C-alpha positions as CSV (number, residue, x, y, z in Angstrom):
1,M,31.2,13.2,-6.4
2,G,30.6,14.1,-2.7
3,E,30.4,11.8,0.2
4,R,27.2,9.6,0.4
5,V,24.5,10.7,2.9
6,R,23.5,8.0,5.4
7,V,19.7,7.9,5.5
8,L,17.4,6.1,7.9
9,W,14.1,4.9,6.8
10,L,12.0,4.3,9.8
11,A,8.9,2.2,9.8
12,K,6.5,0.5,12.3
13,G,6.8,-3.0,10.7
14,L,8.0,-4.6,7.6
15,G,5.2,-7.0,7.1
16,R,3.5,-7.2,3.6
17,G,1.5,-4.2,3.7
18,G,1.4,-1.5,1.0
19,A,3.6,1.2,2.9
20,E,6.1,-1.5,3.7
21,Q,6.1,-2.8,0.2
22,L,6.8,0.8,-1.1
23,L,10.1,0.6,0.8
24,V,11.3,-2.4,-1.0
25,N,10.2,-0.9,-4.4
26,C,12.1,2.3,-3.7
27,A,15.1,0.5,-2.4
28,R,15.4,-1.2,-5.7
29,H,15.8,2.1,-7.5
30,L,18.0,3.9,-4.8
31,D,20.8,6.3,-6.1
32,E,23.4,4.5,-4.2
33,E,26.1,7.0,-5.3
34,R,24.3,9.6,-3.4
35,Y,22.7,7.8,-0.5
36,E,23.4,5.1,1.8
37,V,20.0,3.7,3.2
38,E,19.3,1.8,6.3
39,V,16.0,0.7,7.6
40,A,14.6,0.4,11.2
41,Y,11.3,-1.1,12.4
42,V,9.5,-1.4,15.6
43,L,7.4,-4.7,15.5
44,P,9.5,-7.7,15.4
45,W,6.8,-9.9,14.3
46,K,6.3,-8.0,11.1
47,D,9.3,-8.9,9.4
48,A,8.3,-10.7,6.0
49,L,10.1,-8.1,3.9
50,V,13.5,-8.2,5.9
51,P,15.1,-10.8,3.7
52,T,14.3,-9.0,0.5
53,L,15.8,-5.8,1.9
54,R,19.0,-7.5,2.9
55,E,19.2,-9.1,-0.4
56,L,19.1,-5.6,-1.8
57,G,22.1,-4.7,0.4
58,I,20.0,-2.7,2.8
59,E,21.1,-2.9,6.4
60,V,18.0,-3.6,8.6
61,H,17.6,-2.9,12.3
62,C,14.9,-4.4,14.5
63,L,14.1,-2.2,17.4
64,G,12.4,-5.0,19.3
65,G,9.0,-3.7,20.1
66,G,7.8,-3.4,23.8
67,R,8.1,-0.2,25.7
68,A,11.8,0.0,25.3
69,W,11.9,0.6,21.5
70,P,12.3,4.2,21.7
71,V,15.4,3.8,23.9
72,R,16.8,1.4,21.2
73,L,16.0,3.9,18.5
74,R,17.8,6.7,20.4
75,A,20.8,4.4,20.7
76,L,20.7,3.6,17.1
77,L,20.6,7.3,16.0
78,R,23.6,8.1,18.3
79,A,25.7,5.2,17.1
80,R,25.0,5.5,13.2
81,R,25.0,9.4,13.0
82,Y,22.5,9.6,10.1
83,G,22.5,12.6,7.8
84,L,18.7,12.3,7.3
85,I,15.8,10.4,8.8
86,H,12.9,9.4,6.6
87,T,9.8,8.2,8.7
88,H,6.8,6.3,7.8
89,M,3.7,6.0,10.0
90,P,3.0,8.3,12.7
91,V,3.9,6.6,15.8
92,P,7.7,5.9,14.9
93,A,7.7,9.3,13.3
94,V,6.7,10.9,16.7
95,A,9.6,9.2,18.4
96,A,12.1,10.1,15.6
97,R,10.9,13.9,16.0
98,V,11.5,13.9,19.7
99,L,15.0,11.9,19.5
100,A,16.7,13.1,16.4
101,G,18.1,16.4,17.6
102,R,19.1,18.4,14.7
103,V,19.0,15.7,12.1
104,P,16.6,16.8,9.2
105,L,13.4,14.7,8.9
106,V,11.4,13.9,6.0
107,H,7.9,12.1,6.7
108,T,5.7,10.2,4.2
109,E,2.0,10.4,5.0
110,H,0.3,7.2,4.0
111,N,-3.2,7.7,5.5
112,M,-5.9,10.4,5.8
113,W,-5.4,12.4,9.1
114,P,-8.9,12.0,10.5
115,R,-8.6,8.3,10.4
116,Y,-5.8,8.1,13.1
117,R,-7.0,7.4,16.7
118,R,-7.2,10.3,18.8
119,P,-3.7,9.9,20.9
120,T,-2.0,9.1,17.6
121,R,-3.4,12.2,15.9
122,L,-2.7,14.4,18.8
123,A,1.1,13.3,19.2
124,N,1.5,13.4,15.4
125,A,0.0,16.9,15.1
126,W,2.0,18.2,18.3
127,T,5.5,17.2,16.6
128,Y,4.7,17.6,13.0
129,R,6.5,20.9,12.7
130,R,9.7,19.1,13.2
131,N,9.4,17.8,9.6
132,A,11.5,19.6,7.1
133,A,9.5,18.1,4.4
134,V,6.3,16.0,4.1
135,I,5.4,13.6,1.1
136,A,1.9,12.4,0.6
137,V,1.1,9.3,-1.3
138,S,-2.1,10.9,-2.9
139,A,-3.7,14.3,-3.1
140,A,-6.5,13.3,-0.9
141,V,-4.0,12.3,1.8
142,A,-2.2,15.8,1.4
143,E,-5.5,17.6,1.6
144,S,-6.3,15.9,4.9
145,I,-3.2,17.2,6.6
146,D,-3.8,20.1,9.0
147,R,-1.9,22.9,7.3
148,T,-1.6,24.8,10.8
149,R,0.8,21.8,11.9
150,L,3.3,22.4,9.1
151,R,6.6,24.2,9.5
152,R,6.5,27.6,7.7
153,G,7.3,27.1,4.0
154,V,6.7,23.4,3.8
155,V,4.0,22.2,1.4
156,P,3.2,18.5,1.1
157,T,4.8,17.0,-1.9
158,V,2.3,14.4,-3.6
159,I,4.2,11.4,-5.1
160,H,2.1,8.6,-6.6
161,H,4.5,5.6,-5.9
162,G,4.5,2.9,-8.5
163,P,4.6,-0.8,-8.2
164,D,7.4,-3.2,-9.2
165,L,6.2,-6.1,-11.0
166,G,9.5,-7.8,-12.0
167,D,8.1,-11.3,-11.1
168,A,4.7,-11.0,-12.7
169,Y,3.4,-13.5,-15.2
170,T,3.4,-11.9,-18.9
171,G,2.5,-12.8,-22.4
172,P,0.4,-15.7,-23.6
173,G,-0.7,-18.3,-20.8
174,A,-0.4,-15.9,-17.9
175,R,-4.0,-16.2,-17.0
176,E,-3.9,-20.0,-17.2
177,R,-0.7,-20.3,-15.1
178,A,-2.0,-17.9,-12.4
179,R,-5.2,-19.8,-12.1
180,Q,-3.3,-23.0,-11.8
181,A,-1.3,-21.6,-9.0
182,L,-4.4,-20.6,-7.1
183,H,-6.2,-24.0,-8.1
184,L,-8.9,-22.0,-9.8
185,D,-11.4,-23.1,-12.4
186,Q,-10.3,-21.7,-15.7
187,E,-13.8,-20.5,-16.8
188,A,-15.1,-19.0,-13.5
189,F,-15.7,-15.4,-13.1
190,T,-13.1,-14.5,-10.5
191,V,-12.7,-11.4,-8.4
192,G,-9.8,-10.8,-6.2
193,T,-8.5,-8.4,-3.7
194,V,-5.2,-7.9,-1.9
195,A,-5.2,-6.4,1.6
196,N,-4.6,-7.1,5.2
197,F,-7.6,-8.5,7.0
198,T,-8.6,-5.4,9.2
199,P,-11.7,-3.5,9.6
200,K,-10.6,-0.5,7.5
201,K,-10.4,-3.0,4.4
202,D,-13.9,-4.1,4.9
203,Q,-13.6,-7.8,3.5
204,L,-16.8,-8.4,5.3
205,G,-18.5,-6.0,3.1
206,L,-16.9,-7.6,0.2
207,L,-18.0,-10.9,1.1
208,D,-21.6,-9.6,1.4
209,A,-21.3,-8.3,-2.0
210,H,-19.9,-11.7,-3.4
211,A,-23.0,-13.4,-2.0
212,L,-25.3,-11.2,-3.8
213,V,-23.1,-11.8,-7.0
214,R,-23.5,-15.5,-6.5
215,A,-27.1,-15.2,-6.3
216,R,-26.9,-14.3,-10.1
217,D,-23.7,-16.3,-10.9
218,P,-23.4,-19.4,-8.8
219,G,-20.0,-20.2,-10.2
220,A,-18.5,-16.9,-9.3
221,V,-15.3,-17.1,-7.0
222,L,-13.7,-14.5,-4.7
223,V,-9.9,-14.6,-4.0
224,L,-8.7,-13.0,-0.6
225,I,-5.0,-12.5,-0.7
226,G,-3.6,-11.3,2.7
227,S,-3.9,-12.2,6.4
228,G,-4.6,-10.3,9.6
229,P,-6.5,-10.2,12.9
230,L,-10.1,-10.7,11.1
231,E,-9.2,-13.9,9.3
232,A,-11.3,-16.1,11.5
233,T,-14.3,-13.8,11.3
234,L,-13.8,-13.9,7.5
235,R,-13.5,-17.6,7.3
236,E,-16.6,-18.0,9.3
237,R,-18.6,-15.8,7.1
238,A,-17.2,-17.6,3.9
239,S,-18.3,-20.9,5.4
240,R,-22.1,-20.0,5.4
241,A,-24.4,-21.6,2.9
242,D,-24.5,-18.4,0.6
243,L,-20.7,-18.5,0.2
244,K,-19.5,-22.0,0.9
245,G,-16.9,-23.2,-1.4
246,S,-16.7,-19.9,-3.4
247,V,-14.1,-18.2,-1.4
248,V,-10.4,-18.8,-1.8
249,F,-8.0,-17.8,1.1
250,A,-4.7,-17.5,-0.5
251,G,-2.7,-16.2,2.5
252,S,-0.2,-13.5,2.7
253,R,1.9,-13.9,-0.4
254,G,5.2,-12.5,-1.8
255,D,4.2,-13.3,-5.3
256,V,1.1,-11.1,-5.8
257,P,2.1,-9.7,-9.2
258,A,2.4,-13.3,-10.5
259,L,-1.2,-14.1,-9.2
260,L,-3.1,-11.0,-10.5
261,P,-3.6,-12.3,-14.1
262,A,-5.8,-15.1,-12.5
263,L,-8.5,-12.4,-11.9
264,D,-11.3,-11.0,-14.1
265,V,-11.8,-8.0,-11.8
266,F,-9.7,-6.5,-9.0
267,A,-11.7,-5.2,-5.9
268,L,-11.0,-3.0,-2.9
269,S,-13.9,-2.5,-0.5
270,S,-11.9,-0.2,1.9
271,R,-13.6,2.2,4.3
272,Q,-10.3,4.2,4.4
273,E,-7.2,4.5,2.2
274,G,-4.2,6.5,1.3
275,L,-3.4,5.1,-2.2
276,P,-3.0,1.2,-2.2
277,V,-0.1,-0.3,-4.1
278,S,-2.2,-3.5,-4.7
279,L,-4.6,-1.3,-6.8
280,M,-1.7,0.2,-8.9
281,E,-0.3,-3.3,-9.4
282,A,-3.7,-4.6,-10.6
283,M,-4.0,-1.7,-13.0
284,T,-0.5,-2.3,-14.4
285,V,-1.3,-6.1,-15.3
286,G,-4.5,-4.7,-17.0
287,L,-7.4,-5.4,-14.6
288,A,-10.6,-3.6,-14.4
289,S,-11.4,-2.8,-10.9
290,V,-14.2,-1.9,-8.5
291,V,-13.1,0.5,-5.6
292,T,-14.7,2.5,-3.1
293,A,-14.7,6.3,-3.1
294,V,-12.0,6.8,-0.4
295,G,-8.7,8.3,-0.2
296,G,-6.7,8.5,-3.2
297,M,-8.4,5.5,-5.2
298,P,-10.7,8.0,-7.3
299,E,-7.6,9.8,-8.2
300,I,-6.3,6.9,-10.5
301,V,-9.6,5.1,-11.1
302,T,-12.0,7.3,-13.1
303,D,-15.5,5.8,-12.7
304,G,-16.5,4.3,-16.1
305,I,-13.0,4.4,-17.6
306,E,-10.5,2.2,-15.7
307,G,-13.3,0.6,-13.5
308,T,-16.1,1.4,-11.4
309,V,-16.2,3.6,-8.1
310,V,-18.8,3.0,-5.5
311,P,-19.7,4.3,-2.1
312,A,-17.9,2.7,0.8
313,G,-20.1,0.4,3.1
314,D,-22.5,-0.5,0.4
315,P,-22.3,-4.2,-0.6
316,A,-25.3,-3.8,-2.9
317,A,-23.7,-1.2,-5.0
318,F,-20.4,-3.1,-4.9
319,A,-22.3,-6.2,-6.2
320,A,-24.0,-4.5,-8.9
321,A,-20.6,-3.2,-10.1
322,L,-19.3,-6.6,-10.2
323,L,-22.3,-8.2,-11.9
324,A,-21.9,-5.6,-14.6
325,F,-18.3,-6.6,-15.4
326,A,-19.3,-10.2,-15.1
327,E,-22.1,-9.9,-17.8
328,D,-20.0,-7.5,-20.2
329,P,-16.6,-9.2,-20.9
330,A,-16.2,-6.5,-23.7
331,R,-16.5,-3.6,-21.1
332,R,-14.3,-5.5,-18.7
333,R,-11.6,-5.7,-21.3
334,A,-12.1,-2.1,-22.3
335,C,-11.6,-1.0,-18.7
336,G,-8.5,-3.1,-18.3
337,E,-6.8,-1.7,-21.3
338,A,-7.6,1.8,-20.0
339,A,-6.2,0.8,-16.6
340,H,-3.0,-0.5,-18.2
341,K,-2.7,2.7,-20.0
342,R,-3.2,4.8,-17.0
343,S,-0.4,2.6,-15.1
344,D,2.2,4.4,-17.4
345,E,1.9,7.1,-14.7
346,F,3.0,4.6,-12.0
347,D,6.8,4.9,-12.2
348,V,8.5,3.5,-9.2
349,A,12.0,4.6,-10.4
350,G,10.6,8.1,-11.2
351,A,9.0,8.3,-7.7
352,Q,12.3,7.3,-5.9
353,R,14.1,10.2,-7.9
354,R,11.4,12.7,-6.9
355,I,11.9,11.5,-3.3
356,E,15.7,12.1,-3.6
357,D,15.1,15.4,-5.0
358,V,13.1,16.2,-1.7
359,Y,16.1,14.9,0.2
360,A,18.5,17.1,-1.6
361,R,16.5,20.1,-1.0
362,V,16.2,19.3,2.8
363,L,19.9,18.6,2.9
364,E,20.8,21.9,1.2
365,G,18.4,23.8,3.4
366,S,20.0,22.2,6.6
367,R,23.5,23.5,5.8
């Protein structure tokens, strides 16, 4: 057995976002005989997952935010002498490409290229040939990458990362226990979503759709799991007469898999996505879903099979899809069973093996 390679995973933050959760999931399945992984992140206030990573034996470095974090990154790279750097999100990736010298770089693309702000898109494109390999979380994300910016011979590798549901409620009583945890009526038709409260997730549109559902089903409940800059705006909308008392703000949670069985339908109203971990978690526990036709979501939710796919930015269409599930429990169960069957493809351990295969190929090519 050769000497382990020290690898740095570099991220913007370690909050409870989907991309960040992937790092934790992958860390649980790391081949520690081949790779010694450390994690560095830029934003000190996004640190919810730091304790979990440290419990897994991963050394974590906070770069401290502000304007000086690239200087701290350069110092870290010099001190730790990594054999490979794996970047996540474009801003820290750009810095690593500029500062890493001859250290080989692997980048995971989590978002569609056209959705980046212009300065980020330009800086990302300008430095992209520095990547020895590129991983994309969905085929849609891979197709969005400007091929003229790739190093010759580099083709994006699509890897559907899987969720890790070790703490999920399973077996008889899962629904009842999850509903008790969220203080929900056991009989109410309940829709839920898991996402940061940002414009791209469009929870405002979901609230409008929920209001239309309540016009037909006054007892319907919507659960919002997450937090973010739009929380005050969402709470104000939820306080109006057409929604008052029907929206549960559950906060940012570390026990999402344990709460998902409380739901009848999982919903994502996003205007842009890569491939959300929360959707794969919901499918794994056997939930039918209503999602928008953006990013990689239509790759794993076939309209009419695992759930319903609707246009983004159309609350009326979203509400119609939710009402169809509310009024047809048998169809809801059938879609949930199909979703659970489809989730057999979401193998987090297998995804980490494929990532490590990319590492091995890059390291071999750098010799």
